[in-house]
N, C-alpha and C positions, 0 to 999 in steps of 0.2 A: 137790684138786677144786672144793673151795668158792671158793677164790682164782681159780680159772679160771672158774668160773660168775660171780663177782662182775666179773671184768674183761670178759667178755663182754657183761653187762649194761650195763656202763659205757659200752664201745663201741657198742653197740646204741642206747641213750639218748641218746649224744651224737648220733649220726646222725640220729635222730628230731628232736632238739631244733634242730638247725641245718640241717634241710632247707627246701626252699621247695616251694610248692605252684603248680602250673601250673593257671591258670583260662582261659587261651586260647592255642590253637596252631593257626593256620590257614596251610597252604601252598598253597591254591587250585588242589591238584592235581585236585579233582573240581569246579571252577568256583568262582564266589562263592556261598557257602551261602545258602540261602533264609531264613535267620536273620539275615542281614546286610541293611542297608537302603542302597539306591542312590538318589541324589537328584541330578537335574539341575536346578541353580539358576541356570543362565544361560540355557538355551534356544536356544543358537546351533547351526547346523547345521555338522557337520565337514566340512572341505575333501575334495574328491574323493579326495586321496591318502590319507585315512584313514576311508574311508566304512565301514569295518568297525565304528567304533565306534557302534553303533545305540544304546547306553545309555552313561550318563554313566561308568560303570566296565565293563570287560569282562575277560573272561581271554584271555591271548594266550600264546603259548610265549615263554619266555625267550629273548631274541636271542642269548644265549650258549650256551645249552642247550636244543635243541628237545624234550627229553624232560621239561621242567620248566615247568609253568604258573605263570603270576603274574598279579595284577590290574594293570590298566593304564587310564589315562585320557589324553584328548588336550585340546590347547588350540589346536589348528590348525584354524581355522574358515574359512568359504567368504567371510568378511569380514575382511580383515586389521585387527589392533590390537585385536581383541575378546579379552576375558579370561575365562578360565574360571571357574566356581564349581561345581564337580563334586565330590559328596560321597560317601564309601565309609565307612559307619556300622557298627559291631561291634553284636553283640546285647547285652543287658543283662549287666554282669558285676558280681559281688558281690567287693568288696575287702577285704582283711584289715586288721587293726589296725596293721600297719607293713609296710615292706617291698614296696610295690606298684610293679612296674617295669615298663615297656613296651619292648619291643625290636621292630625290624623292618628288613628291608633294602629299599633303595631304589637307584634309577638313572634318569638322563635317557637317552633314545635318542640324542641328538645333542648334542654338545659344543657345537655352533655354536648351538643353540637350548634350552639348559638350563631344566628345570622348576622352579617354586617352589610350595611346598605348605606347609601347616600342620597341626597335630595338635590337637583340641579335646577338651574333655570336657563332658558334659551329664550331669546327676543328674534330670532331668525327662522326657525323652524324645527322640525322633529328629527332630523338625523342627529345620531349620537355625536357626531363631531360639532354640533350646535350648542350643545350645552357646555358652556366654557365656565360658568360660575355656579361653585358649591354653596349651598346656603345651610345645609344640615347633614351631620353623619351620625349614625348610631354603630358603635362597635359591640359585638355579643348582646344583641337584642334580648330582653327578658323574655321567658317562657310564659309569664303573666301579660295580659294586655296591659299597655302602657299608652296614655295620651301624649303625644309630641306635638310640639309647637316650633314654628320657625317665622321668625318676623322679616318678611320679604322687603318691608320698607326700610330695614336697616342696610340694605343694599341700594343701588342705585337704579331701582326700577319703577319708582311711582309714576304713575300716568302712562305706562307702557303696556303694549299687548305683549303677553309672555306664554311660554309652555313650562310646565313643572314636570320633572321626570324623578322617579323613583327607581334607583339603579341597584339590584342586588349583585353584590360584588363578593359574596362570601366565596371561602375557599374550603371545599369538601365540608360543607355543614349539611343542613337537612331541609327544613321548609320555613319559609318566611311568610308571615300573614300581614297584610295590609287592609284596613278598613276605615270607613267614615272619613272619608278625605273632604276637608272644607277649605275653602278660601273666602275670607271677608275682606272688604274694601270699606275705607273710612270707619275705622274702628275708632271710638272715642277715646280709647285707652293709648292711641298713638297719635293724639291730637298735637302734642308736643314736637312731633316731627316737622311741624311746619316752620319751627325755629330755623331749620337748616334746608327749608325747601330750595331757598336760592343760593346756597352756599356753592362754591366753585372751587376746584383745585386747578391751579397753574403753575409754570407751564406743563403742558400734557400733550404729547410726550416730553421728557426732560433726560437730561444727561447726568445731572449732578444732584439737583434738589428741587422742591417745590413749596408753594405757599398755599394756605386755605384762605379764601375771602368770604365772609359770613358777616350777617346782621346781628347773629349771636356770638358769645364769647365762646371760642373753641378752647376745651380743656384737656382733651387727650387725642393723641393720635396713633392709631396702632397700624402697622403695615404687615399685612399676611400675604403667604402665598395661596395660589388658587386653590390649593387642598384646604385651605382654612386655617394652617399651622401659622401661630404667631411668629413673625420675625423679629419685630421691633416695636417697643412701645415707647412714646415720647410724650412728655408734658408740653404742651403748645404754647409758645410765646408768640403774641400777637405780632403778625408782619415779619415773623423770623422764619426763615428757610428751614425746612427740614431736609437734613443731608441723606441722600440716597446714593452719593457716589461711589461706595463700595459695593452696591449690589449688583449682580449680573444683570445683563440685558433680559427683558421679558416682560410678562404682565404681573402686575401686583394688585392686591385690594388694599385700599386704604380707608379705614373705618375711623370716622371723626365722632367726638362726643360733645354735646353742648348741653349739660344738665342732664335731662332725662331723654334727649332727642339724640339720635344716631343716624348718620348717613355714611353710606360706603361707596367710594369712587374706584373705578379701574384705572389703574396708573401703568402707562407705558414707559418702562425704562430702557433708553436707547443704549 
């Protein structure tokens, strides 16, 4: 009897220890919640064919399933060649210490006019100017539903309160659909992130170089622009500075790798 109890306790403890916690799950079946923020940052008038878009984002029936409601935005305006800037922003989300992951489903309505969008993070508010870190982008989204994923913890946001934004930035496309937006924390798949939990980058700001201090061995350092484009990749040598003297002043993302763990810092270059 005692052995059975211990076995049951062990299985239960294991299940608890390796579970994840859902902090957002929105399927838009009841419309876009009032706790979400919608921003029309372009001010353009939708073309007559898409006049139902009276706001930057609305709910529509899934074109493949009339019983399913999805969030949707358009970039088809009454003047051609206009680009959208239409933002769908989550309520505040309290992230965990590791394993913070965003998933969503997306599709373009028309393969001939595919949509382009980005996903951003803000720690300060829901104004467009607050979203300074891009964590994902999709050019020419598929006309078939696709599940997309972004590892929020690979950026430097663990244990913080954040907002997420889906920004439709398509130019003269048609209709973009987003559905089933989920955020989880403490995902066991991200448990290796603890290797870099206490890692630091210094000095920051810097004029010429920086170092990484970490309990785990740093293998790779990637320097990216705020748009996510890779600028430089460096095989890191312990305690050796990474030279950035040739970069112009501004803010960069520094993504470091230790085994399967990643951490991203925001670096200020003077």
